[in-house]
C-alpha positions in Angstrom: -21.2 26.7 -21.5 -23.8 28.2 -23.9 -27.4 28.1 -22.9 -30.4 28.1 -25.2 -30.5 31.9 -25.4 -26.9 32.2 -26.6 -25.5 33.3 -23.2 -22.1 31.9 -22.4 -19.9 31.6 -19.3 -16.8 29.6 -18.3 -15.2 28.2 -15.2 -11.8 26.8 -14.6 -10.1 24.3 -12.2 -6.5 23.9 -11.1 -5.1 20.3 -10.9 -1.9 19.7 -8.8 0.1 16.5 -9.4 2.1 15.6 -6.3 5.3 13.5 -6.3 5.1 9.9 -5.2 6.0 9.3 -1.6 9.2 7.5 -0.7 8.3 4.1 0.6 10.4 1.4 2.3 9.2 -2.1 3.0 12.1 -2.8 5.3 14.7 -5.6 5.0 13.8 -9.2 4.2 12.8 -11.3 7.2 13.0 -15.0 8.0 11.0 -17.1 10.4 10.6 -20.8 11.3 7.5 -22.7 10.4 4.8 -22.5 13.0 6.7 -19.9 15.2 3.8 -17.5 15.6 2.9 -14.4 13.7 5.9 -12.5 12.4 5.7 -8.7 12.8 6.6 -7.0 9.5 9.0 -4.3 10.7 11.2 -1.5 9.3 8.6 0.1 7.1 8.3 3.8 6.3 6.3 5.8 6.3 3.9 4.3 8.8 0.3 3.8 7.9 0.7 1.7 4.8 -1.1 -1.5 3.9 0.5 -5.0 3.2 -0.8 -7.2 0.4 0.3 -10.3 -1.5 -0.6 -13.3 0.6 -3.6 -14.8 2.3 -1.3 -15.5 5.3 -1.2 -11.7 6.1 -2.9 -10.6 9.3 -2.7 -6.8 9.2 1.1 -6.1 9.6 1.9 -9.7 10.6 2.7 -12.8 8.6 1.2 -16.1 9.8 4.2 -18.6 9.9 1.8 -21.5 9.6 2.1 -20.8 5.8 3.7 -23.6 3.8 7.5 -23.3 3.8 8.8 -21.2 1.0 9.4 -17.6 -0.1 6.6 -15.0 -0.2 6.6 -11.6 -2.0 4.7 -9.0 0.0 3.9 -5.5 -1.1 3.7 -2.4 1.2 1.6 0.3 -0.3 1.2 3.9 1.0 
């Protein structure tokens, strides 16, 4: 930085890039239509967020969804 009087100074910053965490969404699961909410299990690490369907309720899948396959994503 140089001000209007010709005086200068500098500052620096260190940036650290961390490796991505290892994430596991667990094995595929199957449920019958209208059998209640299915707990999405086997994830690691804990504390992630599920996305990919309007039939998700937190870490559960609403089995009132139309029959078929759904791709869900677990993000940490």
